[in-house]
MOPAC internal coordinates of N, CA, C and O (Angstrom, degrees):
PM7 1SCF
backbone

  N    0.0000 0     0.00 0     0.00 0    0    0    0
  C    1.4453 1     0.00 0     0.00 0    1    0    0
  C    1.5235 1   108.90 1     0.00 0    2    1    0
  O    1.2310 1   121.02 1   -32.73 1    3    2    1
  N    1.2790 1   115.66 1   147.27 1    3    2    1
  C    1.4471 1   118.83 1   177.48 1    5    3    2
  C    1.5285 1   110.38 1   -86.71 1    6    5    3
  O    1.2310 1   120.44 1     4.16 1    7    6    5
  N    1.3147 1   116.77 1  -175.84 1    7    6    5
  C    1.4635 1   119.91 1  -176.13 1    9    7    6
  C    1.5266 1   113.08 1   -67.33 1   10    9    7
  O    1.2310 1   119.60 1   162.89 1   11   10    9
  N    1.3272 1   118.37 1   -17.11 1   11   10    9
  C    1.4651 1   121.90 1   177.53 1   13   11   10
  C    1.5343 1   112.32 1   -89.38 1   14   13   11
  O    1.2310 1   120.11 1   175.33 1   15   14   13
  N    1.3392 1   117.40 1    -4.67 1   15   14   13
  C    1.4578 1   120.66 1  -179.42 1   17   15   14
  C    1.5041 1   113.73 1    88.93 1   18   17   15
  O    1.2310 1   120.03 1  -169.97 1   19   18   17
  N    1.3307 1   117.54 1    10.03 1   19   18   17
  C    1.4639 1   120.84 1   178.94 1   21   19   18
  C    1.5251 1   109.43 1   -92.53 1   22   21   19
  O    1.2310 1   121.09 1   -31.84 1   23   22   21
  N    1.3391 1   115.53 1   148.16 1   23   22   21
  C    1.4611 1   120.24 1   178.19 1   25   23   22
  C    1.5190 1   110.44 1   -67.72 1   26   25   23
  O    1.2310 1   121.04 1   -42.19 1   27   26   25
  N    1.3261 1   115.61 1   137.81 1   27   26   25
  C    1.4577 1   120.63 1   174.90 1   29   27   26
  C    1.5227 1   109.27 1   -73.99 1   30   29   27
  O    1.2310 1   121.19 1   141.93 1   31   30   29
  N    1.3380 1   115.34 1   -38.07 1   31   30   29
  C    1.4656 1   121.30 1   178.58 1   33   31   30
  C    1.5188 1   108.42 1   -95.92 1   34   33   31
  O    1.2310 1   121.13 1   -20.88 1   35   34   33
  N    1.3260 1   115.45 1   159.12 1   35   34   33
  C    1.4680 1   116.75 1   172.22 1   37   35   34
  C    1.5358 1   108.01 1   -80.33 1   38   37   35
  O    1.2310 1   120.15 1    -7.57 1   39   38   37
  N    1.2975 1   117.32 1   172.43 1   39   38   37
  C    1.4683 1   121.97 1  -172.04 1   41   39   38
  C    1.5227 1   111.52 1   -63.79 1   42   41   39
  O    1.2310 1   119.67 1   141.17 1   43   42   41
  N    1.3167 1   118.23 1   -38.83 1   43   42   41
  C    1.4697 1   121.29 1  -179.90 1   45   43   42
  C    1.5242 1   111.45 1   -64.60 1   46   45   43
  O    1.2310 1   120.32 1   138.02 1   47   46   45
  N    1.3521 1   116.99 1   -41.98 1   47   46   45
  C    1.4625 1   120.39 1   178.39 1   49   47   46
  C    1.5276 1   110.88 1   -65.67 1   50   49   47
  O    1.2310 1   120.18 1   138.86 1   51   50   49
  N    1.3108 1   117.27 1   -41.14 1   51   50   49
  C    1.4663 1   120.66 1   179.11 1   53   51   50
  C    1.5235 1   110.45 1   -63.33 1   54   53   51
  O    1.2310 1   120.20 1   139.09 1   55   54   53
  N    1.3381 1   117.22 1   -40.91 1   55   54   53
  C    1.4645 1   121.01 1   178.55 1   57   55   54
  C    1.5213 1   110.38 1   -63.60 1   58   57   55
  O    1.2310 1   119.96 1   136.84 1   59   58   57
  N    1.3313 1   117.68 1   -43.16 1   59   58   57
  C    1.4625 1   121.18 1   179.75 1   61   59   58
  C    1.5223 1   111.57 1   -64.71 1   62   61   59
  O    1.2310 1   120.25 1   138.58 1   63   62   61
  N    1.3241 1   117.13 1   -41.42 1   63   62   61
  C    1.4693 1   120.52 1   178.21 1   65   63   62
  C    1.5280 1   110.15 1   -63.92 1   66   65   63
  O    1.2310 1   120.40 1   137.65 1   67   66   65
  N    1.3246 1   116.84 1   -42.35 1   67   66   65
  C    1.4693 1   121.21 1   179.00 1   69   67   66
  C    1.5274 1   110.75 1   -62.73 1   70   69   67
  O    1.2310 1   120.14 1   131.94 1   71   70   69
  N    1.3301 1   117.33 1   -48.06 1   71   70   69
  C    1.4727 1   121.00 1  -178.60 1   73   71   70
  C    1.5224 1   111.43 1   -63.64 1   74   73   71
  O    1.2310 1   119.98 1   142.57 1   75   74   73
  N    1.3221 1   117.64 1   -37.43 1   75   74   73
  C    1.4578 1   121.23 1   177.68 1   77   75   74
  C    1.5214 1   111.06 1   -66.25 1   78   77   75
  O    1.2310 1   120.30 1   137.15 1   79   78   77
  N    1.3255 1   117.04 1   -42.85 1   79   78   77
  C    1.4634 1   120.41 1   178.65 1   81   79   78
  C    1.5258 1   110.91 1   -63.77 1   82   81   79
  O    1.2310 1   120.21 1   139.22 1   83   82   81
  N    1.3145 1   117.20 1   -40.78 1   83   82   81
  C    1.4685 1   120.85 1   178.22 1   85   83   82
  C    1.5220 1   110.11 1   -64.10 1   86   85   83
  O    1.2310 1   119.90 1   136.46 1   87   86   85
  N    1.3195 1   117.80 1   -43.54 1   87   86   85
  C    1.4627 1   121.55 1   179.95 1   89   87   86
  C    1.5266 1   111.27 1   -63.72 1   90   89   87
  O    1.2310 1   120.23 1   141.05 1   91   90   89
  N    1.3341 1   117.17 1   -38.95 1   91   90   89
  C    1.4629 1   120.69 1  -179.43 1   93   91   90
  C    1.5200 1   111.68 1   -68.27 1   94   93   91
  O    1.2310 1   119.91 1   142.41 1   95   94   93
  N    1.3242 1   117.77 1   -37.59 1   95   94   93
  C    1.4617 1   121.14 1  -173.87 1   97   95   94
  C    1.5204 1   113.48 1  -101.95 1   98   97   95
  O    1.2310 1   119.97 1  -168.63 1   99   98   97
  N    1.3378 1   117.66 1    11.37 1   99   98   97
  C    1.4580 1   121.22 1  -175.80 1  101   99   98
  C    1.5228 1   111.85 1   -59.76 1  102  101   99
  O    1.2310 1   120.39 1   138.81 1  103  102  101
  N    1.3167 1   116.85 1   -41.19 1  103  102  101
  C    1.4693 1   120.55 1  -176.57 1  105  103  102
  C    1.5186 1   112.86 1  -105.71 1  106  105  103
  O    1.2310 1   119.90 1  -165.00 1  107  106  105
  N    1.3064 1   117.80 1    15.00 1  107  106  105
  C    1.4606 1   121.12 1  -179.08 1  109  107  106
  C    1.5217 1   110.15 1   -71.41 1  110  109  107
  O    1.2310 1   120.88 1   -46.92 1  111  110  109
  N    1.3242 1   115.93 1   133.08 1  111  110  109
  C    1.4507 1   121.47 1   179.95 1  113  111  110
  C    1.5209 1   108.85 1   -77.60 1  114  113  111
  O    1.2310 1   120.51 1   -48.78 1  115  114  113
  N    1.3163 1   116.63 1   131.22 1  115  114  113
  C    1.4522 1   121.97 1   177.00 1  117  115  114
  C    1.5167 1   114.56 1    88.35 1  118  117  115
  O    1.2310 1   119.90 1   179.92 1  119  118  117
  N    1.3276 1   117.80 1    -0.08 1  119  118  117
  C    1.4604 1   120.92 1   178.75 1  121  119  118
  C    1.5241 1   107.95 1  -104.72 1  122  121  119
  O    1.2310 1   120.48 1   -67.23 1  123  122  121
  N    1.3140 1   116.69 1   112.77 1  123  122  121
  C    1.4571 1   121.28 1  -179.77 1  125  123  122
  C    1.5196 1   111.82 1  -108.80 1  126  125  123
  O    1.2310 1   120.34 1   151.35 1  127  126  125
  N    1.3258 1   116.95 1   -28.65 1  127  126  125
  C    1.4578 1   120.97 1  -175.95 1  129  127  126
  C    1.5160 1   108.44 1  -132.38 1  130  129  127
  O    1.2310 1   121.01 1   -44.36 1  131  130  129
  N    1.3258 1   115.68 1   135.64 1  131  130  129
  C    1.4579 1   120.72 1   174.60 1  133  131  130
  C    1.5214 1   107.41 1  -130.06 1  134  133  131
  O    1.2310 1   121.13 1   -45.48 1  135  134  133
  N    1.2967 1   115.45 1   134.52 1  135  134  133
  C    1.4628 1   119.12 1   176.89 1  137  135  134
  C    1.5142 1   108.25 1  -119.83 1  138  137  135
  O    1.2310 1   120.98 1   -41.53 1  139  138  137
  N    1.2875 1   115.73 1   138.47 1  139  138  137
  C    1.4534 1   120.73 1   174.51 1  141  139  138
  C    1.5162 1   106.74 1  -120.35 1  142  141  139
  O    1.2310 1   118.66 1    40.22 1  143  142  141
  N    1.2881 1   120.16 1  -139.78 1  143  142  141
  C    1.4534 1   123.74 1  -170.90 1  145  143  142
  C    1.5227 1   111.23 1   -66.35 1  146  145  143
  O    1.2310 1   120.88 1   -86.48 1  147  146  145
  N    1.2957 1   115.93 1    93.52 1  147  146  145
  C    1.4685 1   120.31 1   177.75 1  149  147  146
  C    1.5123 1   108.26 1  -167.26 1  150  149  147
  O    1.2310 1   121.36 1   -16.78 1  151  150  149
  N    1.3157 1   115.01 1   163.22 1  151  150  149
  C    1.4568 1   119.21 1   173.98 1  153  151  150
  C    1.5184 1   108.62 1   -72.86 1  154  153  151
  O    1.2310 1   120.82 1   -40.76 1  155  154  153
  N    1.3182 1   116.04 1   139.24 1  155  154  153
  C    1.4520 1   121.57 1  -179.29 1  157  155  154
  C    1.5180 1   108.20 1  -109.03 1  158  157  155
  O    1.2310 1   121.07 1   -46.22 1  159  158  157
  N    1.3091 1   115.56 1   133.78 1  159  158  157
  C    1.4558 1   121.08 1  -179.52 1  161  159  158
  C    1.5224 1   108.14 1  -121.83 1  162  161  159
  O    1.2310 1   120.33 1   -51.05 1  163  162  161
  N    1.3114 1   116.97 1   128.95 1  163  162  161
  C    1.4610 1   119.55 1  -179.91 1  165  163  162
  C    1.5218 1   110.13 1   -83.21 1  166  165  163
  O    1.2310 1   121.23 1   -33.07 1  167  166  165
  N    1.3188 1   115.25 1   146.93 1  167  166  165
  C    1.4584 1   122.23 1   179.90 1  169  167  166
  C    1.5216 1   107.65 1  -115.94 1  170  169  167
  O    1.2310 1   120.43 1   -51.47 1  171  170  169
  N    1.3101 1   116.79 1   128.53 1  171  170  169
  C    1.4593 1   121.90 1  -179.55 1  173  171  170
  C    1.5240 1   108.93 1   -86.43 1  174  173  171
  O    1.2310 1   120.77 1   -67.85 1  175  174  173
  N    1.3394 1   116.14 1   112.15 1  175  174  173
  C    1.4604 1   119.61 1   177.07 1  177  175  174
  C    1.5315 1   110.04 1  -116.83 1  178  177  175
  O    1.2310 1   120.59 1  -152.62 1  179  178  177
  N    1.3012 1   116.48 1    27.38 1  179  178  177
  C    1.4573 1   119.82 1   179.51 1  181  179  178
  C    1.5170 1   110.27 1   -69.09 1  182  181  179
  O    1.2310 1   120.94 1   -25.04 1  183  182  181
  N    1.3099 1   115.81 1   154.96 1  183  182  181
  C    1.4616 1   122.50 1  -177.09 1  185  183  182
  C    1.5202 1   109.40 1   -76.72 1  186  185  183
  O    1.2310 1   120.67 1   -63.60 1  187  186  185
  N    1.3190 1   116.33 1   116.40 1  187  186  185
  C    1.4572 1   121.15 1  -179.30 1  189  187  186
  C    1.5339 1   111.53 1  -100.57 1  190  189  187
  O    1.2310 1   120.20 1  -167.53 1  191  190  189
  N    1.3068 1   117.22 1    12.47 1  191  190  189
  C    1.4523 1   121.43 1  -177.90 1  193  191  190
  C    1.5273 1   109.50 1   -69.45 1  194  193  191
  O    1.2310 1   120.91 1   -41.72 1  195  194  193
  N    1.3238 1   115.86 1   138.28 1  195  194  193
  C    1.4665 1   119.45 1  -179.16 1  197  195  194
  C    1.5146 1   111.55 1   -76.64 1  198  197  195
  O    1.2310 1   120.24 1   159.98 1  199  198  197
  N    1.3227 1   117.16 1   -20.02 1  199  198  197
  C    1.4517 1   120.26 1   178.86 1  201  199  198
  C    1.5212 1   109.16 1   -73.62 1  202  201  199
  O    1.2310 1   120.94 1   -50.59 1  203  202  201
  N    1.3047 1   115.80 1   129.41 1  203  202  201
  C    1.4600 1   118.52 1   179.23 1  205  203  202
  C    1.5151 1   108.79 1   -85.02 1  206  205  203
  O    1.2310 1   121.39 1   -44.28 1  207  206  205
  N    1.2986 1   114.94 1   135.72 1  207  206  205
  C    1.4543 1   120.98 1   179.14 1  209  207  206
  C    1.5162 1   108.14 1  -131.46 1  210  209  207
  O    1.2310 1   120.82 1   -44.65 1  211  210  209
  N    1.3239 1   116.04 1   135.35 1  211  210  209
  C    1.4557 1   119.64 1   179.83 1  213  211  210
  C    1.5208 1   111.42 1   -87.56 1  214  213  211
  O    1.2310 1   120.32 1   165.41 1  215  214  213
  N    1.3208 1   117.00 1   -14.59 1  215  214  213
  C    1.4598 1   121.14 1  -179.37 1  217  215  214
  C    1.5232 1   109.52 1   -86.52 1  218  217  215
  O    1.2310 1   120.55 1   -69.79 1  219  218  217
  N    1.3300 1   116.55 1   110.21 1  219  218  217
  C    1.4684 1   121.21 1  -178.59 1  221  219  218
  C    1.5173 1   111.75 1   -64.68 1  222  221  219
  O    1.2310 1   120.24 1   143.16 1  223  222  221
  N    1.3322 1   117.14 1   -36.84 1  223  222  221
  C    1.4630 1   120.16 1   179.82 1  225  223  222
  C    1.5272 1   110.62 1   -64.49 1  226  225  223
  O    1.2310 1   120.09 1   141.58 1  227  226  225
  N    1.3202 1   117.43 1   -38.42 1  227  226  225
  C    1.4616 1   120.70 1   177.60 1  229  227  226
  C    1.5304 1   110.70 1   -65.04 1  230  229  227
  O    1.2310 1   120.21 1   141.78 1  231  230  229
  N    1.3252 1   117.19 1   -38.22 1  231  230  229
  C    1.4663 1   120.65 1   177.31 1  233  231  230
  C    1.5228 1   111.02 1   -62.39 1  234  233  231
  O    1.2310 1   120.70 1   134.67 1  235  234  233
  N    1.3360 1   116.26 1   -45.33 1  235  234  233
  C    1.4575 1   120.65 1  -179.34 1  237  235  234
  C    1.5236 1   110.31 1   -64.64 1  238  237  235
  O    1.2310 1   120.59 1   136.47 1  239  238  237
  N    1.3269 1   116.48 1   -43.53 1  239  238  237
  C    1.4649 1   120.37 1  -179.87 1  241  239  238
  C    1.5265 1   110.64 1   -61.17 1  242  241  239
  O    1.2310 1   120.45 1   134.13 1  243  242  241
  N    1.3183 1   116.75 1   -45.87 1  243  242  241
  C    1.4639 1   120.66 1   179.68 1  245  243  242
  C    1.5255 1   110.61 1   -63.32 1  246  245  243
  O    1.2310 1   120.39 1   141.51 1  247  246  245
  N    1.3238 1   116.86 1   -38.49 1  247  246  245
  C    1.4578 1   121.29 1   179.60 1  249  247  246
  C    1.5244 1   111.28 1   -64.49 1  250  249  247
  O    1.2310 1   120.40 1   137.62 1  251  250  249
  N    1.3280 1   116.85 1   -42.38 1  251  250  249
  C    1.4689 1   120.73 1  -179.67 1  253  251  250
  C    1.5233 1   110.05 1   -63.89 1  254  253  251
  O    1.2310 1   120.19 1   133.68 1  255  254  253
  N    1.3343 1   117.25 1   -46.32 1  255  254  253
  C    1.4625 1   119.93 1   178.71 1  257  255  254
  C    1.5285 1   111.16 1   -62.79 1  258  257  255
  O    1.2310 1   120.28 1   139.36 1  259  258  257
  N    1.3364 1   117.07 1   -40.64 1  259  258  257
  C    1.4652 1   120.07 1   178.74 1  261  259  258
  C    1.5213 1   111.32 1   -64.68 1  262  261  259
  O    1.2310 1   120.06 1   140.96 1  263  262  261
  N    1.3310 1   117.49 1   -39.04 1  263  262  261
  C    1.4639 1   120.77 1  -179.69 1  265  263  262
  C    1.5212 1   111.29 1   -65.87 1  266  265  263
  O    1.2310 1   120.40 1   148.19 1  267  266  265
  N    1.3451 1   116.84 1   -31.81 1  267  266  265
  C    1.4628 1   119.98 1   179.12 1  269  267  266
  C    1.5193 1   112.00 1   -83.94 1  270  269  267
  O    1.2310 1   120.04 1   167.31 1  271  270  269
  N    1.3252 1   117.52 1   -12.69 1  271  270  269
  C    1.4570 1   120.43 1  -178.98 1  273  271  270
  C    1.5149 1   112.80 1    76.83 1  274  273  271
  O    1.2310 1   120.39 1  -151.11 1  275  274  273
  N    1.3285 1   116.85 1    28.89 1  275  274  273
  C    1.4637 1   122.38 1  -178.46 1  277  275  274
  C    1.5226 1   108.35 1  -120.06 1  278  277  275
  O    1.2310 1   120.91 1   -37.91 1  279  278  277
  N    1.3198 1   115.86 1   142.09 1  279  278  277
  C    1.4587 1   119.71 1   176.58 1  281  279  278
  C    1.5149 1   109.69 1   -70.55 1  282  281  279
  O    1.2310 1   119.97 1   -47.97 1  283  282  281
  N    1.3065 1   117.66 1   132.03 1  283  282  281
  C    1.4609 1   119.83 1  -179.72 1  285  283  282
  C    1.5115 1   111.75 1   -72.93 1  286  285  283
  O    1.2310 1   119.91 1   165.69 1  287  286  285
  N    1.3225 1   117.78 1   -14.31 1  287  286  285
  C    1.4603 1   120.76 1   177.87 1  289  287  286
  C    1.5196 1   112.52 1   -84.53 1  290  289  287
  O    1.2310 1   119.95 1  -176.82 1  291  290  289
  N    1.3207 1   117.71 1     3.18 1  291  290  289
  C    1.4543 1   120.05 1   177.81 1  293  291  290
  C    1.5209 1   110.27 1   -63.24 1  294  293  291
  O    1.2310 1   119.94 1   135.36 1  295  294  293
  N    1.3185 1   117.71 1   -44.64 1  295  294  293
  C    1.4630 1   121.24 1   178.12 1  297  295  294
  C    1.5233 1   112.37 1  -119.11 1  298  297  295
  O    1.2310 1   119.38 1   159.48 1  299  298  297
  N    1.3071 1   118.79 1   -20.52 1  299  298  297
  C    1.4671 1   122.16 1   179.14 1  301  299  298
  C    1.5143 1   108.13 1  -111.84 1  302  301  299
  O    1.2310 1   121.05 1   -64.72 1  303  302  301
  N    1.3073 1   115.59 1   115.28 1  303  302  301
  C    1.4559 1   119.24 1  -173.54 1  305  303  302
  C    1.5181 1   111.08 1  -101.48 1  306  305  303
  O    1.2310 1   121.56 1   -23.42 1  307  306  305
  N    1.3286 1   114.63 1   156.58 1  307  306  305
  C    1.4588 1   120.16 1   178.93 1  309  307  306
  C    1.5230 1   113.01 1  -112.61 1  310  309  307
  O    1.2310 1   119.37 1   156.36 1  311  310  309
  N    1.3135 1   118.80 1   -23.64 1  311  310  309
  C    1.4580 1   120.96 1  -176.59 1  313  311  310
  C    1.5064 1   112.26 1  -131.82 1  314  313  311
  O    1.2310 1   120.87 1    -3.21 1  315  314  313
  N    1.3565 1   115.94 1   176.79 1  315  314  313
  C    1.4562 1   118.98 1  -176.51 1  317  315  314
  C    1.5261 1   112.40 1   -71.33 1  318  317  315
  O    1.2310 1   118.90 1   145.46 1  319  318  317
  N    1.3264 1   119.71 1   -34.54 1  319  318  317
  C    1.4610 1   120.95 1   178.62 1  321  319  318
  C    1.5181 1   111.21 1   -71.29 1  322  321  319
  O    1.2310 1   120.54 1   140.49 1  323  322  321
  N    1.3241 1   116.58 1   -39.51 1  323  322  321
  C    1.4576 1   118.75 1   179.49 1  325  323  322
  C    1.5258 1   110.96 1   -70.44 1  326  325  323
  O    1.2310 1   120.05 1   151.50 1  327  326  325
  N    1.3287 1   117.52 1   -28.50 1  327  326  325
  C    1.4602 1   120.69 1   175.83 1  329  327  326
  C    1.5238 1   110.28 1   -64.56 1  330  329  327
  O    1.2310 1   120.48 1   138.35 1  331  330  329
  N    1.3149 1   116.69 1   -41.65 1  331  330  329
  C    1.4682 1   121.10 1   178.30 1  333  331  330
  C    1.5287 1   110.72 1   -62.07 1  334  333  331
  O    1.2310 1   120.35 1   135.48 1  335  334  333
  N    1.3221 1   116.93 1   -44.52 1  335  334  333
  C    1.4721 1   120.88 1   178.78 1  337  335  334
  C    1.5243 1   111.33 1   -66.48 1  338  337  335
  O    1.2310 1   120.25 1   142.79 1  339  338  337
  N    1.3289 1   117.12 1   -37.21 1  339  338  337
  C    1.4576 1   121.01 1   179.12 1  341  339  338
  C    1.5285 1   110.59 1   -64.81 1  342  341  339
  O    1.2310 1   120.42 1   140.22 1  343  342  341
  N    1.3241 1   116.80 1   -39.78 1  343  342  341
  C    1.4648 1   120.61 1   177.84 1  345  343  342
  C    1.5235 1   110.06 1   -63.76 1  346  345  343
  O    1.2310 1   120.15 1   139.13 1  347  346  345
  N    1.3248 1   117.32 1   -40.87 1  347  346  345
  C    1.4647 1   120.59 1   177.59 1  349  347  346
  C    1.5284 1   111.24 1   -63.43 1  350  349  347
  O    1.2310 1   120.36 1   140.21 1  351  350  349
  N    1.3358 1   116.91 1   -39.79 1  351  350  349
  C    1.4708 1   120.63 1   176.20 1  353  351  350
  C    1.5297 1   111.31 1   -61.69 1  354  353  351
  O    1.2310 1   121.07 1   135.26 1  355  354  353
  N    1.3290 1   115.56 1   -44.74 1  355  354  353
  C    1.4667 1   120.08 1   179.89 1  357  355  354
  C    1.5211 1   110.99 1   -63.77 1  358  357  355
  O    1.2310 1   120.76 1   138.24 1  359  358  357
  N    1.3267 1   116.15 1   -41.76 1  359  358  357
  C    1.4592 1   119.69 1  -179.50 1  361  359  358
  C    1.5280 1   111.23 1   -64.35 1  362  361  359
  O    1.2310 1   120.40 1   138.48 1  363  362  361
  N    1.3190 1   116.84 1   -41.52 1  363  362  361
  C    1.4642 1   118.71 1  -179.21 1  365  363  362
  C    1.5226 1   111.31 1   -67.50 1  366  365  363
  O    1.2310 1   120.21 1   147.16 1  367  366  365
  N    1.3172 1   117.20 1   -32.84 1  367  366  365
  C    1.4576 1   120.34 1   176.72 1  369  367  366
  C    1.5236 1   110.71 1   -69.68 1  370  369  367
  O    1.2310 1   120.50 1   135.91 1  371  370  369
  N    1.3062 1   116.65 1   -44.09 1  371  370  369
  C    1.4535 1   121.00 1  -176.62 1  373  371  370
  C    1.5221 1   112.44 1   -73.64 1  374  373  371
  O    1.2310 1   119.15 1   155.62 1  375  374  373
  N    1.3246 1   119.23 1   -24.38 1  375  374  373
  C    1.4633 1   121.87 1  -179.00 1  377  375  374
  C    1.5257 1   110.60 1   -61.10 1  378  377  375
  O    1.2310 1   120.14 1   136.20 1  379  378  377
  N    1.3250 1   117.35 1   -43.80 1  379  378  377
  C    1.4662 1   120.16 1   178.34 1  381  379  378
  C    1.5194 1   111.53 1   -61.73 1  382  381  379
  O    1.2310 1   120.32 1   138.53 1  383  382  381
  N    1.3167 1   117.00 1   -41.47 1  383  382  381
  C    1.4588 1   120.73 1   178.41 1  385  383  382
  C    1.5294 1   110.54 1   -64.67 1  386  385  383
  O    1.2310 1   120.45 1   138.67 1  387  386  385
  N    1.3042 1   116.75 1   -41.33 1  387  386  385
  C    1.4545 1   121.92 1   178.99 1  389  387  386
  C    1.5287 1   111.03 1   -61.88 1  390  389  387
  O    1.2310 1   120.35 1   137.32 1  391  390  389
  N    1.3212 1   116.94 1   -42.68 1  391  390  389
  C    1.4640 1   120.54 1   178.71 1  393  391  390
  C    1.5254 1   111.54 1   -65.87 1  394  393  391
  O    1.2310 1   120.04 1   145.55 1  395  394  393
  N    1.3283 1   117.53 1   -34.45 1  395  394  393
  C    1.4636 1   120.45 1   176.53 1  397  395  394
  C    1.5248 1   110.87 1   -66.48 1  398  397  395
  O    1.2310 1   120.21 1   139.51 1  399  398  397
  N    1.3393 1   117.21 1   -40.49 1  399  398  397
  C    1.4603 1   120.43 1   175.26 1  401  399  398
  C    1.5258 1   110.61 1   -61.82 1  402  401  399
  O    1.2310 1   120.99 1   139.56 1  403  402  401
  N    1.3171 1   115.70 1   -40.44 1  403  402  401
  C    1.4585 1   120.75 1   177.76 1  405  403  402
  C    1.5202 1   111.19 1   -54.89 1  406  405  403
  O    1.2310 1   120.47 1   127.56 1  407  406  405
  N    1.3106 1   116.72 1   -52.44 1  407  406  405
  C    1.4707 1   121.81 1  -178.59 1  409  407  406
  C    1.5210 1   110.41 1   -63.58 1  410  409  407
  O    1.2310 1   120.27 1   137.08 1  411  410  409
  N    1.3286 1   117.09 1   -42.92 1  411  410  409
  C    1.4683 1   121.70 1  -178.46 1  413  411  410
  C    1.5292 1   111.39 1   -59.73 1  414  413  411
  O    1.2310 1   120.22 1   127.17 1  415  414  413
  N    1.3347 1   117.18 1   -52.83 1  415  414  413
  C    1.4565 1   120.52 1  -177.75 1  417  415  414
  C    1.5256 1   112.10 1   -71.26 1  418  417  415
  O    1.2310 1   120.12 1   150.16 1  419  418  417
  N    1.3178 1   117.38 1   -29.84 1  419  418  417
  C    1.4550 1   120.67 1   176.24 1  421  419  418
  C    1.5338 1   110.35 1   -64.19 1  422  421  419
  O    1.2310 1   120.03 1   139.55 1  423  422  421
  N    1.3176 1   117.54 1   -40.45 1  423  422  421
  C    1.4697 1   121.27 1   177.23 1  425  423  422
  C    1.5204 1   111.69 1   -66.65 1  426  425  423
  O    1.2310 1   120.40 1   142.21 1  427  426  425
  N    1.3173 1   116.85 1   -37.79 1  427  426  425
  C    1.4677 1   119.86 1   177.51 1  429  427  426
  C    1.5224 1   109.86 1   -63.71 1  430  429  427
  O    1.2310 1   120.42 1   138.41 1  431  430  429
  N    1.3242 1   116.81 1   -41.59 1  431  430  429
  C    1.4652 1   119.99 1   179.90 1  433  431  430
  C    1.5230 1   111.05 1   -65.84 1  434  433  431
  O    1.2310 1   120.13 1   143.65 1  435  434  433
  N    1.3329 1   117.36 1   -36.35 1  435  434  433
  C    1.4701 1   120.03 1   177.54 1  437  435  434
  C    1.5276 1   111.01 1   -63.36 1  438  437  435
  O    1.2310 1   120.26 1   139.39 1  439  438  437
  N    1.3339 1   117.11 1   -40.61 1  439  438  437
  C    1.4661 1   121.04 1  -179.61 1  441  439  438
  C    1.5232 1   111.76 1   -69.88 1  442  441  439
  O    1.2310 1   120.08 1   144.23 1  443  442  441
  N    1.3234 1   117.45 1   -35.77 1  443  442  441
  C    1.4670 1   121.75 1  -178.59 1  445  443  442
  C    1.5256 1   111.75 1   -75.98 1  446  445  443
  O    1.2310 1   120.13 1   159.54 1  447  446  445
  N    1.3083 1   117.35 1   -20.46 1  447  446  445
  C    1.4557 1   121.45 1  -178.10 1  449  447  446
  C    1.5247 1   109.08 1   -80.98 1  450  449  447
  O    1.2310 1   120.71 1   -91.73 1  451  450  449
  N    1.3458 1   116.25 1    88.27 1  451  450  449
  C    1.4640 1   120.25 1  -179.20 1  453  451  450
  C    1.5204 1   111.59 1   -81.66 1  454  453  451
  O    1.2310 1   120.23 1   150.44 1  455  454  453
  N    1.3079 1   117.16 1   -29.56 1  455  454  453
  C    1.4651 1   119.59 1   175.30 1  457  455  454
  C    1.5079 1   107.95 1   -85.88 1  458  457  455
  O    1.2310 1   120.17 1   -55.35 1  459  458  457
  N    1.2771 1   117.28 1   124.65 1  459  458  457
  C    1.4667 1   120.46 1  -179.02 1  461  459  458
  C    1.5285 1   110.81 1   -85.19 1  462  461  459
  O    1.2310 1   121.36 1  -163.16 1  463  462  461
  N    1.3289 1   115.00 1    16.84 1  463  462  461
  C    1.4548 1   120.58 1  -179.27 1  465  463  462
  C    1.5246 1   111.51 1   -73.24 1  466  465  463
  O    1.2310 1   120.77 1   143.63 1  467  466  465
  N    1.3258 1   116.14 1   -36.37 1  467  466  465
  C    1.4550 1   121.62 1  -178.20 1  469  467  466
  C    1.5220 1   109.63 1  -120.26 1  470  469  467
  O    1.2310 1   120.77 1   -29.39 1  471  470  469
  N    1.2961 1   116.14 1   150.61 1  471  470  469
  C    1.4663 1   122.25 1   173.80 1  473  471  470
  C    1.5237 1   108.01 1  -114.24 1  474  473  471
  O    1.2310 1   121.30 1   -53.44 1  475  474  473
  N    1.3106 1   115.13 1   126.56 1  475  474  473
  C    1.4505 1   120.54 1   178.44 1  477  475  474
  C    1.5166 1   109.07 1  -112.76 1  478  477  475
  O    1.2310 1   121.64 1   -30.89 1  479  478  477
  N    1.3056 1   114.47 1   149.11 1  479  478  477
  C    1.4531 1   119.76 1   177.21 1  481  479  478
  C    1.5195 1   108.12 1  -140.81 1  482  481  479
  O    1.2310 1   121.37 1   -47.98 1  483  482  481
  N    1.3003 1   114.98 1   132.02 1  483  482  481
  C    1.4707 1   120.66 1   179.70 1  485  483  482
  C    1.5297 1   108.81 1   -94.20 1  486  485  483
  O    1.2310 1   120.47 1   -53.11 1  487  486  485
  N    1.3247 1   116.70 1   126.89 1  487  486  485
  C    1.4567 1   121.67 1  -178.82 1  489  487  486
  C    1.5240 1   108.68 1  -135.78 1  490  489  487
  O    1.2310 1   121.35 1   -47.87 1  491  490  489
  N    1.3168 1   115.03 1   132.13 1  491  490  489
  C    1.4707 1   120.81 1   172.80 1  493  491  490
  C    1.5220 1   107.09 1  -112.32 1  494  493  491
  O    1.2310 1   120.73 1   -47.61 1  495  494  493
  N    1.3027 1   116.21 1   132.39 1  495  494  493
  C    1.4578 1   119.45 1   178.15 1  497  495  494
  C    1.5220 1   109.86 1   -66.78 1  498  497  495
  O    1.2310 1   120.43 1   -41.42 1  499  498  497
  N    1.3110 1   116.78 1   138.58 1  499  498  497
  C    1.4618 1   119.97 1  -179.06 1  501  499  498
  C    1.5176 1   112.71 1   -75.44 1  502  501  499
  O    1.2310 1   120.23 1   170.77 1  503  502  501
  N    1.3107 1   117.16 1    -9.23 1  503  502  501
  C    1.4681 1   120.46 1  -179.16 1  505  503  502
  C    1.5231 1   112.88 1   -93.44 1  506  505  503
  O    1.2310 1   120.30 1  -179.32 1  507  506  505
  N    1.3473 1   117.04 1     0.68 1  507  506  505
  C    1.4720 1   118.72 1  -177.54 1  509  507  506
  C    1.5100 1   109.53 1   -84.85 1  510  509  507
  O    1.2310 1   120.10 1   180.00 1  511  510  509

């Protein structure tokens, strides 16, 4: 853009430059965001917690969870009671996946069973 805020390129040229840049960097490792002709606005994700922490990685982790609006103790626990609750959360999430595997493999076994002499059933224990 020039000093008056007008585009130097016309809209078609800007679109082509943007699409080319996206195509070039589509598979680039470590590139998550690309900006081309647009206003850029910075976002403050600094740690506003009053608790002082000497661990920089912990500050960054807490900041990321706060920016997403998610409790960091959902999967990362700090105490023995929260660890117990976190395990229960993980188990309830994995139970649905386990039951889906059960149905999937049970259907495969039904299709493979060409002799109707035997009945097979696939079962996964929910405690595994």
